[in-house]
Every structure is written in C-alpha cells, then in structure tokens.
N, C-alpha and C positions, 0 to 999 in steps of 0.2 A: 558783279556776276563773276563768272570764273576768269580767273587771271589766264588770259586767252593763249594758248599754245597756238603758234601761227601756222596755218596750215599750207602756206604756200612758201614759206621761206626756210622754216626749222624742219630738220630731219628729225627729226628727233631733237507679258504683259500683262498687254495685261490681260491675260486669260483671268476670268472671275473664278471665284471657286464655284465648284460644280453646284449648279440650281436647275430649279424648273420652270424658270421663267419661259414666257413664249418666247418666240425668235423674230416674229414679224414686228416690223415697226408700224405705229398708229397712221393710218390715211393712206396706207400704200396699198393700191390693189396688186393683182397678179402683174408681176414686171414692171410696175408704175415706178416713178421717181420717188414717191414717198418710202416705198418699200425699201428701196436702195438706199435711202438715207437712213431708215431706221437701222439698218443692218449696219450701217458705218457707226450711229452713235451707241448701238449696242455692242458694238467690238470694237472697243479703244484702240487696240492694237492696229486694226485695219487703218482707222481714221488716222493715227499717227503717222504711220506707214505712209499712206496717201498723202498727207500734208508734208512730210518729208520730200517725197518724190516730186510733189508740186513744186516747193520751194527749189529744189535742185534743178528742175527743168526750166524755171523762170530765171535761176541765176546762169544758167548755161546758155541761154538766148542772149542775155547781157554780156556775159563773158565767155567766149566758146571754150577757152582753156578751163573752165570749172568743169566740164563734163570728160575732161581727159583721165585716162586711167591712173596716171600718178597721183592726180587731185584727188579722185575718188578713193583712192586707197590712205591719202592723208587724212581726208575726212573721217574714214572708217578709225582710223589710228587714235585721233585725237579722241573720237566717241568711245573709244575703249577703255580711258582713263576714267572718265566720268560714268562710263557703264559699270565699271569695276567696284569703283568707290560706292555706288549706289546699291551694290548688292545688299550689303547690310543694312541700309536705309529701307530697301523695300521689306526685307524680313520684319525690322522693328516696326514699322507703320501697318504691316498685316497683322502684326500680333495686338493691335488695338490698346485699349488703356491711354489712349492720348500719345501713344508712342511716337516718339520722334528722336533722332540722334544729330546734334547739332556739332557733335566734337569730331565727326569723319574727316574734315579737312584736315585740322590739327593734328591728329591720329597717324594720318597718312604722313603728314611732314614729319613726325617723330620718328616713325618706322623708317624712313628715307635717311634721316640723320644718322640713326643708330646703326643701320646697315653699312651706310658709306664709312662711318668709323671704323666699324670692326672690319670689314673688307680690306680697307687699305690699298685697294686696287690689286689685291691678290686673288686668284681663284682658289688657291688652297683655305682660303677664309669664306668662302662663299657660301658654304651650308652654314656656317657658325654666324654669319653675319645676318643670314634670313632668319634664323631660329630666334637669334635675339630680338630682332626687330618685330616678328610676331607675337613673342611673349612680351615685349614692352607694350604694343599694341594690346592683345589680350587683357594685361593688368587694367589699363585705362577702361576697357569696356566692362570688366568685372567691378571696379568701383562704381561705375555707372550703375550698373544692375544693382548691387549692395544699395547704394542711396535711395535708388527708387522703389525697391522691394522692401527694404526693410526699415529705412527712415522716411518714406513714404515723400520724398520729395519729388515733384512733378518732373516728368521726363524734360519738359522743354527748360525748366529751370537749372536741372543737375547736369545736363549735357552742356547747356550754355556755360555755367560755372566751370565745367572741366575743361573748356577752351582754355581759360586763364591759367588754370592749373597746368595743362601739358606745355603750353607755351612758356609758362614760367620754368617748367623743368627743363624745356629745350635750352634756354639760357643758360641754367645753371650747367647742363651738361656739356655746352659746346664754349661757355664763356663768351657767347654771342657772336663767335667765328666759327660756323660748321667745318670740320676737318674731315679729310679721308677722301676716297675716291672709289668708284665702282668697279667691281671686279670686271674684266674683260667677258667672261663667260655670261654673265646677267646681261651686259650690254648686248652681246650678239644674240641673246636669247630673245630679248624685246626688239631691238630694233635692227636686227640682220635680217635681210631679205631671204625667203625660202621660194617655194615653187611659186612661179607667175609674179615674181617679185613681191609677194605679199610678205609684210614684217611678221616677225614671230609673235609679236603681241596680240595680233588678230587671230591666230590660231588658239593662243591661250585664252583668249576672250570666250571665243567660240567653245572651248572645253568648260569654261567656267558656266556660261550660259547652260549648257545640256547637263552639267552637274548641279546646279541650283534648281534648274526645273524638276529634277529627278528628286532633289532633297524635298522640294516642297510638295510634289505631288505623289511620290511613290514611297514616302517615309513616314513613321509613326510621328517623327519630330514636325514635318511639315503639317501634316493634318491636324497636329496640336496647335500649331501656329494659327492656323485658319480659325479652330474651335475658340482660340483665346479672342481672336479678332470678332468674332460673332458675339462673344458675351463671356466675361471672364467667371462671374459667378456660374454661369452654366457649365463652362469648361470645368471648373472646380468641382462641381457636383457630379460631372460625369468622370472623375477620376484624375484629371489634368492635373499633375504638380505645378500650380501657376508659378509660385517663386521660382522655382528652380527653372522653368521655362524662360521666366523674365531675365534670369541672371545668364541664361544660355544665350538668348538671342541678343543681348547689349553685348556680350562677350565675343559673340560671332560677328556682330556689325564692326566692331573695332578690328577683328581680324582681317574682315575683307578689306577695310580702309587701308590695314597695314600691307596688303598685297596690293593694293591700288599704289601706294606710295612706293613700294619696291619697283615696280612697272615703270612709273614716273622717273626713278633714279636710274633705271637702265637706258630710258628713253634720252632725258636730258643730260645724263652722264655727270651731273654735277647736282649741289644741293644749296639751299639757303632757307633763312629762318621761316618764310611763310611761303614754301614751295607748294602746297596744295590746299592753304586756306581757302582760295577763292571756290574751291569745289562744294562747300558746306550747302549753301543755297540752290547750285544747280543739282545737286544730288536728291533734294527733296523734289524740285521741279521734273526733273526725270522721271521720279515715281509716280508722281500725280499725273503728269501728263500720259504717261502709259496706262492710267486707268486705275490705278489701286486707289481704294477709298481712302481719306485719311482716317476715317472711324475705324478701319482696319475688317480683316475679313475677306474682303473683295479686291481682287487683283491678281497680280503675280510679276514674275520677274520677266518675262517675254516683251511685256508692255515696258518696263523700266528700260531694257535694252534699245528698243525702237525709240522711246522717248529721248535717251540720251544722243540716239543719231538725229533726230528731230531738232534738238536744241542746238547741236554743232553745226548742223546744215543752216538754221536761223543764224547763228552767230556769223558764219561765213557769208551769208547772203547780205548781212547788213555790213559786212566789210566790203563788199563789192559795191555797194551802194554809197561807200565811203560815209557812213553815218557815225558820227561818234569820232570821227579821224581829225576834226579840227580842235581837239583839245578839250572839249566838254562832251562827256560821255552820257550827258541827259536824255538828249533825243534816242540813243541807242536803248537807253534803259526803259524810256517811256514805251518804244516800239515793241520791245521783247517782252514787257510785262503786259500790254494791249493783245499780243497773240497767245499769250499764257491764259489769259483770262477769256479771250474768245474760244480757244479750244475747251476749257473747262466749263463754260457756259454750255456747249455743245454736249459735253458728257452728263451734265446736270439733266438733260433731257432723255438720257439714254435709260430706257427700261430696265435694264438689267442692274444698273448701278444704282436706280432709285429703290430697286427691290431689296 
C-alpha cells in the first residue's frame, strides 16, 4: 500500500449520478434502525465518513494524543496528497469502459522530479518548473489515451505498461540520481501554516474539491463523463465524441497526478525515484471506498475525498496498534484488505449503487 508519510513525526463522493431510485432502505419502518442502515448503504459518502470518525474516536481512546488538533491536521494533510492524486482516478473510473489508471503514482513522481530539477531551489524558476512538470504529466496521459482509443489496448494493460515506460524515462532523465530542489515559494505554499495553523495544502485541496465537483456536476464535460460511464455506445449515439473524451479523461488524470506530485515535492522538500509510486493502489481504493462504481457512471469526487481520509485514518489506527511494525507488513495488509472488503460488501447492498 502507500509508502506511508508518518503523520506523527514528519512535517512534512461519492455522490452518485442523479437518479430516481427510492431513498428508503428496505426493512426499515419510520425511524427504525433498518431505515438508518439503508440511508448509510445508500449514501457511501456518509458511510465512509462515519467509519472514519468511528476509527478516529477509537484511536483517540487508545492514544489520547491522536485527538489533538495538530494530529488531526497531520491526518488531513496526509489525506490531501492521496486525495489529489485520486482526482484523475475518479474521473477515469467514472468514464466507464473498464477505465483505470495505474500510472498515476509514476506520473506524480515524474512531475516532482522534473519540477525539482527545473526549479533548482529558485523562486524565479517556480512557474517554469510547474509548467514543465504538468506538460510532462499531460504527455503521459495523452499517450495512455491514444493507446486505449486508437490501438484498443485495455486500460489496465496500457497504464500498467506505462509505469515501466515512465520509470525508465525517469532513470534516463536523472541518471539514477534526482537532482535539484524545491522552490521556497512552493514549500511555503504547501507546508506553510496559515490561519489557525492550517497548512496551505489543505486550502489547496479544498479548492480542488470544489473545482472538481463543479467540473463533474455543472459542466458539459462532466455530464459527458457520466454519460460515457452509463454506456459508451449510447453516449456516442447521443452525440458525445467518445474518442476525444477518452483522450481528455486520461490526459486530465495524469495532470492531476502531476499536481499531486508537485504538492508532495513542496511537502517533503526532496525527491527520490519512487516518491509517489505507493499511491497507485490506494488511489483506486479511495475511489471505490468513496462509492464510485468500477463499471462507471455512478459516484463522484466527494466520496473519493472522504475515502482518502478514511484510508489515512485506518493506516494511522494500525500504526497506533503497532501492527506491521515488527518487520513484517503482512498482518497490516490483511487487516487493511479485510476492512476494505467489509466496506465494499456493505456498498453492494446499497440500492442506489445496485441500480
């Protein structure tokens, strides 16, 4: 799973597509427990949020320091990096067609390395470094889209193969040793404290959450993404240029992964060859835990954001229990996977997601 950022030592949804399904859960009378359970299973954002709060409360009982204000900010900060990288993953999965992007971690690493080398620790090179990094990321996404659209390579295979291509390109670019350093302005923007001691990255993530919700819910692009997820043939017959949309979706996925890499660079203030590789599978888990259906067309980014927080709280909870700290990560992986399966099994009973 994710190459964990230590939340204690280092400073650095899924709303579904509009539907007409009934809102009441089966077996629940007015005000009965069945009705409350039905509401949770029908609203994955609420369920994921409730689980995150419950885990946080239990962890706070075990370790009172877990409930401290600085620790809560640390949890949200670590969640932000996963949440930003998972933006593109959400859009890709929503678009259907067995869409998935396994290259987001490698692309985030590429963007951070390119930006670091261009910036060379100078604010004068800040804008140039960001542009170069995002262009490099966009090129990877465009190649993914071309392979999937025109050469009919399955998304899983295309993006998995792209991981090796990007990692090889990184080694050629760096000679095996990443150079450069982050611009002080980017470091201050991401890790610097603002009002109430809130790190800048949380305000950036909040802005991205609002922006992505608007993109998916209030723009033609967003509605076309949902239309493709509901059925690409139907979307095509309705006038959606499916090929162009697929190119755009995968390019956008890589761009958002690049943004996540830039934020990681500003937070860690250094780069290495596998900086963000560990975010590949957690980015998918955050999307699915947030209620987005893998078949596409149902879900949204709000659930992904809550899912990212849930996964981060779960990881920190296992840290408190000292599971996986004895040298073997197997027990941690088992518990992590079991919790995800339990959450997804509950979602499988959700009437709105089944419809």
